[in-house]
C-alpha positions as CSV (number, residue, x, y, z in Angstrom):
1,X,108.3,81.7,21.1
2,X,110.3,79.6,23.5
3,X,113.4,81.8,23.1
4,X,111.2,84.9,23.5
5,X,109.6,83.6,26.7
6,X,113.1,82.7,28.1
7,X,114.4,86.2,27.4
8,X,111.3,87.8,29.0
9,X,111.8,85.6,32.1
10,X,115.5,86.5,32.4
11,X,114.9,90.2,32.0
12,X,113.5,90.8,35.6
13,X,116.5,88.9,37.0
14,X,118.9,91.1,35.2
15,X,117.0,94.2,36.3
16,X,117.1,93.0,39.9
17,X,120.8,92.3,39.7
18,X,121.5,95.8,38.2
19,X,119.4,97.5,40.9
20,X,121.3,95.5,43.6
21,X,124.6,96.5,42.1
22,X,123.6,100.1,42.0
23,X,122.4,100.0,45.6
24,X,125.7,98.5,46.7
25,X,127.6,101.2,44.9
26,X,125.4,103.9,46.3
27,X,125.8,102.4,49.8
28,X,129.5,102.5,49.4
29,X,129.4,106.2,48.6
30,X,127.0,107.1,51.5
31,X,128.3,108.7,54.8
32,X,128.5,106.1,57.6
33,X,129.6,107.7,60.9
34,X,131.2,105.9,63.7
35,X,129.9,106.4,67.3
36,X,131.5,109.0,69.5
37,X,132.0,107.4,72.9
38,X,130.8,109.7,75.6
39,X,133.6,110.5,78.0
40,X,133.1,110.1,81.8
41,X,133.6,113.5,83.3
42,X,132.0,113.0,86.7
43,X,134.1,111.3,89.4
44,X,132.7,108.1,90.8
45,X,131.7,108.2,94.5
46,X,134.2,107.0,97.1
47,X,133.6,106.2,100.7
48,X,135.8,108.9,102.0
49,X,135.0,112.2,103.7
50,X,134.5,115.3,101.6
51,X,137.8,117.1,102.2
52,X,136.5,120.7,102.1
53,X,134.6,120.6,105.3
54,X,131.0,121.3,106.3
55,X,128.8,122.9,103.6
56,X,126.5,125.7,104.6
57,X,123.0,125.7,103.2
58,X,120.8,128.7,103.7
59,X,117.3,128.7,102.2
60,X,114.9,131.7,102.2
61,X,111.4,130.2,102.1
62,X,109.4,133.3,102.8
63,X,108.2,134.1,99.2
64,X,104.9,132.2,99.5
65,X,103.3,134.5,97.0
66,X,105.5,133.4,94.1
67,X,106.4,130.0,95.4
68,X,110.2,130.6,95.4
69,X,112.9,129.0,97.5
70,X,116.0,131.2,97.3
71,X,119.2,129.3,98.1
72,X,122.7,130.3,99.1
73,X,125.0,127.4,99.5
74,X,128.6,127.8,100.7
75,X,130.9,124.9,99.6
76,X,134.3,124.9,101.2
77,X,137.1,123.3,99.1
78,X,140.4,121.8,100.0
79,X,143.5,123.8,99.3
80,X,144.8,123.4,95.7
81,X,141.4,122.3,94.3
82,X,141.0,123.6,90.7
83,X,138.0,121.6,89.6
84,X,134.7,121.0,91.3
85,X,131.6,119.1,90.1
86,X,128.3,119.9,91.9
87,X,125.2,117.9,91.4
88,X,121.5,118.1,92.1
89,X,120.1,114.8,93.4
90,X,118.6,112.8,90.5
91,X,117.7,109.3,91.7
92,X,115.5,110.1,94.7
93,X,115.0,107.4,97.5
94,X,111.3,106.5,97.8
95,X,110.6,107.6,94.3
96,X,112.4,104.6,92.8
97,X,113.3,106.6,89.7
98,X,115.3,109.5,88.3
99,X,112.7,112.1,89.5
100,X,115.0,115.0,90.5
101,X,113.6,118.4,89.6
102,X,116.5,119.9,87.7
103,X,114.0,121.9,85.5
104,X,112.9,123.9,88.6
105,X,116.4,125.1,89.3
106,X,116.8,128.6,87.9
107,X,119.1,131.7,88.1
108,X,122.1,129.5,88.9
109,X,125.3,131.4,89.7
110,X,128.6,130.4,91.2
111,X,130.9,132.9,93.0
112,X,134.4,132.9,94.3
113,X,135.5,135.8,96.5
114,X,132.3,137.6,95.4
115,X,133.0,137.3,91.7
116,X,131.0,135.1,89.4
117,X,132.9,132.2,87.7
118,X,131.9,130.3,84.6
119,X,130.2,126.9,84.7
120,X,129.3,124.2,82.3
121,X,126.5,121.7,82.5
122,X,127.6,118.1,81.9
123,X,126.6,117.1,78.4
124,X,125.6,113.6,79.5
125,X,124.3,114.0,83.0
126,X,122.5,117.3,82.9
127,X,122.1,117.3,86.7
128,X,125.9,118.1,87.1
129,X,127.6,121.5,87.0
130,X,131.3,121.6,86.2
131,X,133.3,124.5,87.7
132,X,136.9,125.5,86.9
133,X,138.2,127.2,90.1
134,X,140.7,130.1,90.2
135,X,143.9,129.4,92.0
136,X,143.7,129.8,95.7
137,X,139.9,129.2,95.9
138,X,138.9,128.2,99.5
139,X,135.1,128.2,99.0
140,X,132.5,128.4,96.3
141,X,129.1,130.2,96.9
142,X,126.3,128.8,94.8
143,X,123.2,131.0,94.5
144,X,120.1,129.8,92.8
145,X,116.3,129.6,93.1
146,X,114.1,126.6,93.3
147,X,110.9,127.8,91.4
148,X,108.3,125.5,92.8
149,X,105.2,124.8,90.6
150,X,102.2,127.1,91.1
151,X,99.8,124.8,89.2
152,X,99.5,121.0,89.2
153,X,100.2,120.8,85.4
154,X,103.7,122.0,86.1
155,X,104.5,119.6,88.9
156,X,103.9,119.1,92.6
157,X,102.8,122.3,94.5
158,X,105.0,122.5,97.7
159,X,104.2,126.0,98.9
160,X,101.0,127.9,99.6
161,X,100.2,131.0,101.6
162,X,99.4,128.7,104.6
163,X,102.1,126.0,104.5
164,X,105.1,124.5,102.7
165,X,106.7,121.1,102.3
166,X,110.5,121.7,101.8
167,X,112.4,118.7,100.4
168,X,116.1,119.3,100.5
169,X,116.9,117.1,97.4
170,X,115.1,119.8,95.3
171,X,117.2,122.8,96.5
172,X,120.7,121.7,97.4
173,X,123.8,120.7,95.4
174,X,126.4,118.1,96.6
175,X,130.0,117.6,95.5
176,X,130.5,114.6,93.2
177,X,133.0,111.9,94.0
178,X,131.9,111.0,97.5
179,X,129.4,108.7,99.2
180,X,126.7,111.2,100.3
181,X,127.0,110.0,103.9
182,X,130.5,111.4,103.9
183,X,129.4,115.0,103.1
184,X,128.4,117.2,106.0
185,X,125.9,120.1,105.7
186,X,124.7,122.7,108.1
187,X,121.1,123.8,107.2
188,X,119.4,127.1,107.9
189,X,116.0,128.0,106.6
190,X,114.0,131.3,107.0
191,X,110.2,130.9,107.2
192,X,107.3,133.4,107.2
193,X,106.8,135.0,110.6
194,X,104.8,133.0,113.1
195,X,105.0,129.7,111.2
196,X,105.7,126.5,113.1
197,X,108.3,124.1,111.8
198,X,108.4,120.3,111.9
199,X,111.2,118.0,110.8
200,X,113.3,115.0,112.0
201,X,116.5,117.1,112.0
202,X,118.1,117.6,115.4
203,X,119.3,120.6,117.3
204,X,116.6,123.0,116.1
205,X,116.9,126.6,117.2
206,X,115.1,129.7,115.9
207,X,115.5,133.4,115.9
208,X,113.4,135.9,114.0
209,X,111.9,133.3,111.7
210,X,115.4,131.9,110.9
211,X,115.7,128.2,111.9
212,X,118.9,126.3,112.1
213,X,119.8,122.7,112.9
214,X,123.0,120.7,113.7
215,X,125.3,119.8,110.9
216,X,124.3,116.5,109.5
217,X,125.2,113.9,106.8
218,X,123.9,114.9,103.4
219,X,121.9,111.6,103.0
220,X,120.3,112.3,106.4
221,X,119.5,115.9,105.3
222,X,117.8,114.7,102.1
223,X,115.9,112.1,104.2
224,X,114.6,114.8,106.6
225,X,112.0,117.0,104.8
226,X,110.2,119.9,106.5
227,X,106.5,120.7,107.0
228,X,105.9,124.2,108.2
229,X,102.7,126.3,108.4
230,X,100.7,129.1,109.8
231,X,98.2,126.6,111.4
232,X,100.0,123.8,113.1
233,X,99.8,121.3,116.0
234,X,101.9,118.6,117.5
235,X,100.8,115.5,119.5
236,X,103.0,113.0,121.4
237,X,101.8,109.5,120.3
238,X,104.3,107.5,122.6
239,X,107.0,105.1,121.5
240,X,109.1,108.2,120.4
241,X,106.6,108.9,117.6
242,X,105.0,112.4,117.1
243,X,102.2,113.6,114.9
244,X,103.0,117.0,113.4
245,X,100.1,118.5,111.5
246,X,99.7,121.7,109.4
247,X,96.4,122.8,107.9
248,X,94.8,125.2,105.5
249,X,92.6,126.4,108.3
250,X,92.9,126.3,112.1
251,X,89.7,124.4,112.6
252,X,90.9,121.5,110.6
253,X,93.2,120.5,113.5
254,X,90.4,119.9,116.0
255,X,90.9,116.1,116.2
256,X,88.4,114.3,118.3
257,X,89.5,112.0,121.2
258,X,88.9,108.8,119.2
259,X,91.3,110.1,116.5
260,X,94.1,110.7,119.0
261,X,93.5,107.3,120.6
262,X,93.8,105.6,117.2
263,X,97.1,107.4,116.4
264,X,98.5,106.4,119.8
265,X,97.4,102.8,119.2
266,X,99.0,103.0,115.7
267,X,102.4,103.8,117.3
268,X,102.2,101.0,119.9
269,X,100.9,98.5,117.3
270,X,103.7,99.3,114.9
271,X,106.5,98.8,117.5
272,X,104.8,95.7,118.8
273,X,104.6,94.2,115.3
274,X,108.2,94.9,114.2
275,X,109.8,94.4,117.6
276,X,112.3,97.3,117.5
277,X,112.6,101.0,116.8
278,X,114.9,102.1,114.0
279,X,114.7,105.8,115.0
280,X,115.6,107.9,118.0
281,X,112.4,109.9,117.3
282,X,109.9,109.8,114.5
283,X,108.0,112.7,113.0
284,X,104.7,111.8,111.3
285,X,104.3,114.9,109.1
286,X,100.7,115.4,108.0
287,X,99.2,118.3,105.9
288,X,95.4,118.8,106.1
289,X,95.0,120.4,102.7
290,X,93.5,120.6,99.2
291,X,95.9,123.4,98.2
292,X,99.3,121.7,98.7
293,X,99.8,118.8,96.3
294,X,99.3,115.3,97.7
295,X,102.2,113.3,99.0
296,X,103.0,110.0,100.7
297,X,106.7,109.6,101.0
298,X,108.8,107.5,103.4
299,X,111.9,108.6,105.4
300,X,113.8,106.9,108.2
301,X,112.7,109.1,111.0
302,X,109.8,110.9,109.4
303,X,107.2,110.7,106.6
304,X,105.4,113.1,104.4
305,X,101.6,112.6,104.3
306,X,98.6,114.6,103.1
307,X,95.0,114.1,104.2
308,X,91.7,115.5,103.0
309,X,91.3,118.9,104.8
310,X,88.7,117.6,107.3
311,X,90.0,114.0,107.7
312,X,90.9,114.6,111.3
313,X,87.8,116.6,112.3
314,X,85.3,114.3,110.5
315,X,86.9,111.1,111.8
316,X,84.2,108.6,110.7
317,X,83.4,110.3,107.4
318,X,87.0,110.1,106.2
319,X,87.7,106.6,107.5
320,X,88.5,105.5,104.0
321,X,91.3,108.0,103.4
322,X,93.8,107.7,106.2
323,X,95.8,104.5,105.2
324,X,98.7,106.6,104.0
325,X,100.0,107.2,107.5
326,X,100.3,103.6,108.5
327,X,101.9,102.7,105.2
328,X,104.6,105.4,105.5
329,X,105.3,104.7,109.2
330,X,105.8,101.0,108.3
331,X,108.5,102.1,105.8
332,X,110.8,103.1,108.7
333,X,111.4,99.3,109.1
334,X,110.6,98.1,105.6
335,X,112.4,100.1,102.9
336,X,114.5,102.4,105.1
337,X,116.2,100.1,107.6
338,X,115.8,96.9,105.6
339,X,116.3,97.9,102.0
340,X,116.7,95.8,98.8
341,X,120.5,95.7,98.1
342,X,120.3,97.5,94.8
343,X,117.9,100.1,96.0
344,X,120.6,101.4,98.3
345,X,123.0,103.6,96.4
346,X,126.1,105.6,97.5
347,X,124.9,108.8,95.9
348,X,121.9,110.2,94.0
349,X,123.4,109.6,90.6
350,X,123.7,105.8,90.5
351,X,120.5,104.2,89.1
352,X,118.4,102.1,91.4
353,X,117.2,98.5,90.6
354,X,113.6,98.0,91.6
355,X,113.1,94.2,91.3
356,X,112.4,93.7,95.0
357,X,109.8,96.5,95.4
358,X,107.2,93.8,96.0
359,X,108.9,93.5,99.4
360,X,109.8,97.2,99.9
361,X,106.4,98.5,98.9
362,X,104.3,95.4,98.7
363,X,104.9,94.2,102.3
364,X,104.6,97.8,103.5
365,X,101.2,98.1,101.8
366,X,100.3,94.9,103.7
367,X,101.5,96.3,107.0
368,X,99.9,99.6,106.4
369,X,96.6,97.9,105.9
370,X,97.0,95.6,108.9
371,X,98.1,98.3,111.3
372,X,95.3,100.6,110.2
373,X,92.8,97.9,111.3
374,X,94.7,97.0,114.5
375,X,94.9,100.6,115.6
376,X,91.6,102.0,114.5
377,X,93.1,104.5,112.1
378,X,90.6,102.8,109.8
379,X,87.7,100.5,110.7
380,X,88.1,96.8,110.2
381,X,85.2,96.9,107.6
382,X,87.0,99.6,105.6
383,X,90.1,97.5,105.6
384,X,88.2,94.4,104.4
385,X,86.7,96.5,101.7
386,X,90.1,97.8,100.7
387,X,91.3,94.2,100.3
388,X,88.1,93.4,98.3
389,X,88.8,96.3,96.0
390,X,92.3,95.0,95.3
391,X,91.1,91.4,94.9
392,X,88.3,92.5,92.4
393,X,90.8,94.5,90.4
394,X,93.3,91.7,89.9
395,X,90.7,89.0,89.4
396,X,89.6,90.8,86.3
397,X,92.8,92.5,85.0
398,X,93.7,91.3,81.5
399,X,97.3,92.7,81.7
400,X,98.2,89.8,84.1
401,X,98.2,87.5,81.1
402,X,101.4,89.0,79.7
403,X,103.1,91.0,82.4
404,X,104.4,89.6,85.7
405,X,104.0,91.3,89.1
406,X,107.8,91.6,89.2
407,X,107.9,93.5,85.9
408,X,105.5,96.1,87.4
409,X,108.3,97.0,89.9
410,X,110.0,98.8,87.0
411,X,106.9,101.0,86.6
412,X,108.4,104.0,88.4
413,X,110.9,104.1,85.5
414,X,108.9,102.8,82.5
415,X,105.8,104.7,83.4
416,X,107.2,108.1,84.4
417,X,105.9,109.8,81.3
418,X,102.3,108.5,81.8
419,X,100.3,108.4,78.6
420,X,98.6,105.1,79.2
421,X,95.3,104.8,77.4
422,X,94.4,101.3,78.8
423,X,95.7,100.7,82.3
424,X,94.0,97.3,82.6
425,X,96.2,95.8,79.8
426,X,99.4,97.8,80.5
427,X,99.3,97.4,84.3
428,X,100.6,100.0,86.8
429,X,102.4,99.9,90.1
430,X,100.7,96.6,91.1
431,X,103.7,95.7,93.3
432,X,101.8,97.6,96.0
433,X,98.3,96.1,96.2
434,X,98.8,92.7,94.5
435,X,101.9,92.0,96.6
436,X,99.7,92.9,99.6
437,X,97.5,90.0,98.7
438,X,100.5,87.7,98.3
439,X,101.7,88.6,101.8
440,X,98.2,87.9,103.2
441,X,98.6,84.4,101.7
442,X,102.0,84.1,103.4
443,X,100.5,85.0,106.7
444,X,97.7,82.4,106.3
445,X,100.1,79.6,105.3
446,X,102.1,80.3,108.5
447,X,99.0,80.4,110.7
448,X,97.5,77.2,109.2
449,X,100.8,75.4,109.2
450,X,101.6,76.1,112.8
451,X,98.1,75.7,114.2
452,X,97.9,79.4,114.9
453,X,101.1,79.5,117.0
454,X,102.9,81.7,114.5
455,X,102.1,84.3,111.9
456,X,103.7,86.9,109.7
457,X,104.3,88.9,112.9
458,X,107.0,86.4,113.7
459,X,108.6,87.0,110.3
460,X,108.4,90.8,110.9
461,X,110.2,90.6,114.2
462,X,112.9,88.3,112.8
463,X,113.4,90.3,109.6
464,X,112.9,93.9,110.7
465,X,113.2,93.7,114.5
466,X,116.9,93.2,115.0
467,X,119.4,95.9,116.1
468,X,117.0,98.1,118.1
469,X,117.9,101.7,117.8
470,X,119.9,101.2,114.6
471,X,118.8,103.7,112.0
472,X,121.3,102.9,109.4
473,X,120.5,100.6,106.4
474,X,120.7,96.8,106.3
475,X,120.4,95.6,102.7
476,X,118.7,92.3,101.8
477,X,118.4,89.9,98.8
478,X,115.6,87.6,97.8
479,X,117.4,84.7,99.6
480,X,117.3,86.6,102.9
481,X,113.5,86.8,102.6
482,X,113.2,83.1,101.9
483,X,115.6,82.0,104.6
484,X,113.8,84.1,107.3
485,X,110.4,82.8,106.3
486,X,111.8,79.2,106.6
487,X,113.1,80.0,110.0
488,X,109.6,80.9,111.0
489,X,107.8,78.0,109.2
490,X,109.6,75.5,106.8
491,X,107.8,75.7,103.4
492,X,108.7,75.9,99.8
493,X,108.7,79.7,100.0
494,X,111.0,80.2,97.0
495,X,108.6,78.3,94.7
496,X,105.5,80.1,96.0
497,X,107.1,83.6,95.7
498,X,108.6,82.8,92.3
499,X,105.2,81.7,91.0
500,X,103.3,84.6,92.5
501,X,105.8,87.3,91.7
502,X,107.8,86.3,88.6
503,X,105.5,84.4,86.3
504,X,102.8,86.1,84.1
505,X,99.5,84.4,83.3
506,X,98.8,83.4,87.0
507,X,95.4,83.7,88.5
508,X,94.8,86.5,91.0
509,X,96.4,85.7,94.4
510,X,93.2,85.2,96.3
511,X,94.3,82.1,98.2
512,X,95.2,84.0,101.3
513,X,91.8,85.6,101.5
514,X,90.2,82.2,101.1
515,X,92.5,80.5,103.6
516,X,91.7,83.4,105.9
517,X,88.0,82.4,105.8
518,X,86.7,84.9,103.3
519,X,85.9,84.9,99.5
520,X,85.5,87.5,96.8
521,X,81.9,88.1,95.8
522,X,80.1,90.6,93.6
523,X,77.3,92.9,94.6
524,X,75.3,95.5,92.8
525,X,76.6,98.4,94.9
526,X,80.1,99.5,95.9
527,X,81.6,98.5,99.2
528,X,82.2,101.3,101.7
529,X,85.8,102.0,100.7
530,X,85.1,102.1,96.9
531,X,82.0,104.2,97.4
532,X,83.8,106.8,99.4
533,X,86.8,107.1,97.0
534,X,84.5,107.2,93.9
535,X,82.7,110.1,95.5
536,X,86.0,111.8,96.3
537,X,87.3,111.4,92.8
538,X,83.9,112.3,91.4
539,X,83.8,109.3,89.2
540,X,81.1,106.8,88.2
541,X,82.9,103.4,88.2
542,X,81.3,100.8,85.9
543,X,84.5,98.9,85.4
544,X,83.1,95.5,86.2
545,X,79.9,95.9,84.3
546,X,80.1,98.1,81.1
547,X,83.8,98.1,81.5
548,X,84.4,101.9,81.8
549,X,84.6,104.7,84.3
550,X,83.0,108.1,83.8
551,X,84.0,111.5,85.2
552,X,82.6,114.9,85.1
553,X,80.0,115.7,82.4
554,X,80.0,112.2,81.0
555,X,83.7,112.2,80.1
556,X,85.1,108.6,79.8
557,X,88.1,108.4,82.1
558,X,89.0,104.7,81.7
559,X,88.0,101.7,79.6
560,X,88.5,98.0,80.4
561,X,90.5,96.2,77.8
562,X,88.2,93.7,76.0
563,X,85.2,94.8,78.1
564,X,81.8,95.6,76.6
565,X,82.6,99.3,76.1
566,X,85.9,98.5,74.5
567,X,84.3,96.1,72.1
568,X,81.7,98.8,71.2
569,X,84.5,101.2,70.3
570,X,84.3,103.6,73.2
571,X,87.7,105.0,74.2
572,X,89.1,107.1,77.0
573,X,88.5,110.8,76.3
574,X,85.2,110.2,74.6
575,X,82.0,111.6,76.2
576,X,78.7,109.8,76.9
577,X,76.0,112.2,75.7
578,X,72.9,110.1,76.0
579,X,71.6,106.8,77.2
580,X,68.7,105.1,75.4
581,X,67.8,108.5,73.8
582,X,67.8,110.5,77.1
583,X,70.5,113.0,78.1
584,X,73.3,111.3,80.1
585,X,72.8,111.2,83.9
586,X,75.0,108.9,86.0
587,X,72.1,107.6,88.2
588,X,70.0,107.0,85.1
589,X,72.8,105.0,83.5
590,X,73.1,102.8,86.6
591,X,69.4,102.2,86.6
592,X,69.5,101.3,82.9
593,X,72.2,98.7,83.6
594,X,70.1,97.2,86.4
595,X,67.0,97.2,84.2
596,X,68.9,95.5,81.4
597,X,69.2,92.3,83.6
598,X,65.5,91.5,82.7
599,X,65.5,93.2,79.3
600,X,66.8,91.6,76.1
601,X,67.3,95.0,74.4
602,X,70.9,96.4,74.3
603,X,71.9,99.5,76.1
604,X,72.2,102.3,73.5
605,X,74.7,105.1,74.1
606,X,75.3,108.3,72.1
607,X,79.0,108.9,72.3
608,X,81.0,112.0,71.3
609,X,84.6,111.7,70.3
610,X,86.0,115.0,69.3
611,X,83.7,116.5,66.7
612,X,82.1,113.2,65.7
613,X,79.1,111.5,67.2
614,X,78.3,107.8,67.1
615,X,75.6,105.6,68.4
616,X,76.7,102.3,70.0
617,X,74.7,99.3,71.2
618,X,76.1,97.3,74.2
619,X,74.4,93.9,74.6
620,X,75.1,93.6,78.3
621,X,72.6,92.1,80.8
622,X,74.6,91.1,83.9
623,X,73.8,94.2,86.0
624,X,76.0,96.3,88.2
625,X,79.0,94.6,89.8
626,X,81.3,95.6,92.6
627,X,83.8,93.5,94.7
628,X,83.2,92.6,98.3
629,X,84.6,90.1,100.8
630,X,82.2,87.6,102.4
631,X,82.8,85.1,105.2
632,X,82.9,81.5,103.8
633,X,81.4,80.0,107.0
634,X,79.8,82.7,109.1
635,X,79.2,81.9,112.7
636,X,81.9,79.1,112.9
637,X,84.6,80.8,115.0
638,X,87.0,83.5,114.1
639,X,88.6,83.4,110.6
640,X,92.3,83.7,110.0
641,X,91.9,87.1,108.3
642,X,90.1,88.3,111.4
643,X,93.0,87.2,113.5
644,X,95.4,89.1,111.3
645,X,93.5,92.3,111.7
646,X,92.9,92.0,115.4
647,X,94.7,94.4,117.8
648,X,97.9,93.1,119.6
649,X,98.6,95.9,122.1
650,X,98.4,95.6,125.8
651,X,95.0,96.1,127.2
652,X,93.3,94.8,124.1
653,X,92.2,91.2,124.3
654,X,93.2,89.4,121.0
655,X,90.5,87.4,119.3
656,X,91.3,83.7,119.3
657,X,90.5,81.1,116.7
658,X,87.7,78.8,117.7
């Protein structure tokens, strides 16, 4: 029996050895390809002028019915040129990602002496077109159509029957191999008859609907979008800043006197805060619309903004919605003039590195918020409520445990495809609002450390306010931010910013709010800002109570990770059908949550997910919760946060700390 047991024990080892040998033999016989190294067929950009001369760009933007921009681009080439690579911009400034719309470029043709020539798309970078030119070619004519989306599911709608938002990066090609600032373009655009046209481009002249401008560097062209429309108006805000508005209807441009006063105050407050102008003139392009897709995009001498259609006319009612204009205006200094070193690129093919977006976007979010309050674009209470909304979100966000604020700066790239089921754990573009809270803390540290003699305004003038009139780009690194802060007030800024920005697992940055004399508290009704945006979005936000938000007809639009609804198995996309046996109604659900504070019974929801129904019980008894800011010591002088939000302009007496 001993010999038999030994034989039985050895048998599996022999079988394993045989199988291993067979696998090795089989592996040796299997195909094993080697990588084919992709060849570089696109010339790298050089800081030398494009030798062909000035490119002519003619765009017909009159087909507002079909949403078509018809382009004829004439590209002169130097004598003897036999190969030419033309590219559509891919990495778009302000988008912080490869968001070029190559899919919307159709019916592409290239002609030499009136005859079509063959072209090939680059196999690696599909934004590039390679052309083999006949001998003696002096110019290439490119003809194509930018077919703009007609429904939001296909992309951003940029053309309606009443207005358009023309962005040159979507409908122009540039020759590879050169810094884009070394390429000259002469633009001409044909608009529908009677439309008014606004842009930062210079030398505008019009004849029979055809508008032309001076030849300009290609990077300046891409940085100078157009708003045009049937119903339009322009206001001079002072400081070289103009408000150019188009609207769905003429009556939506009837801005009341207090609105115009606030816009003028915004212009003076911005220049006062930053201490210089980095533009010769600035065009605040605004569309009053619910037909054109929304936009908030910065440029050096202009910005693209959309408002609710009646946000100018009903000034007080839409107080919550206008922050975009102060944000985008602030970008002329922060992001356009002073730009993170690796967010400046020589062309639109080189990838951008986003790690300093917490300065580029985060401090701009801060200044947009501050300038809105200082100018009256938004009321001080609305601004305080916006800060409360951000503070409440980050005080309860589970994703902070694993993902740093700095890592969210890559969100424009990592999150481009969307598809997030649980935003609270994945995080989003938090480098905007969370960084705003960090910059509030920076301001309060400076104020408290200097006894109120200095503030973040001193940093702004030192960092953004040099070289008045310079509208080039001045790159910066992290060390430049730290050294400028230290020149204003010596402190261990590197450690503070490293902790707040680069390290996950940190508490929400509420210290600035508290040092500024306020604290985050929770109430059973939304603050003014949240209440208005919830109504606009048609959503019932129960994020801080049941841990979910509900849209139209009871559809669950969001679920808080590890919240009561999450633990009960409710997921985004499900539908709340009934509450405690009664048909779902938003007001009734809110009343049920309130009643449960004094009731030990769970809240019972009937939930539909696809074709299945389930009954879930949520044992929650803490009532409705919404974030607010509250003065820590009311009646004891003016708090630091109040001082930050107080006007600075001449004629307005600043509030002083008591």
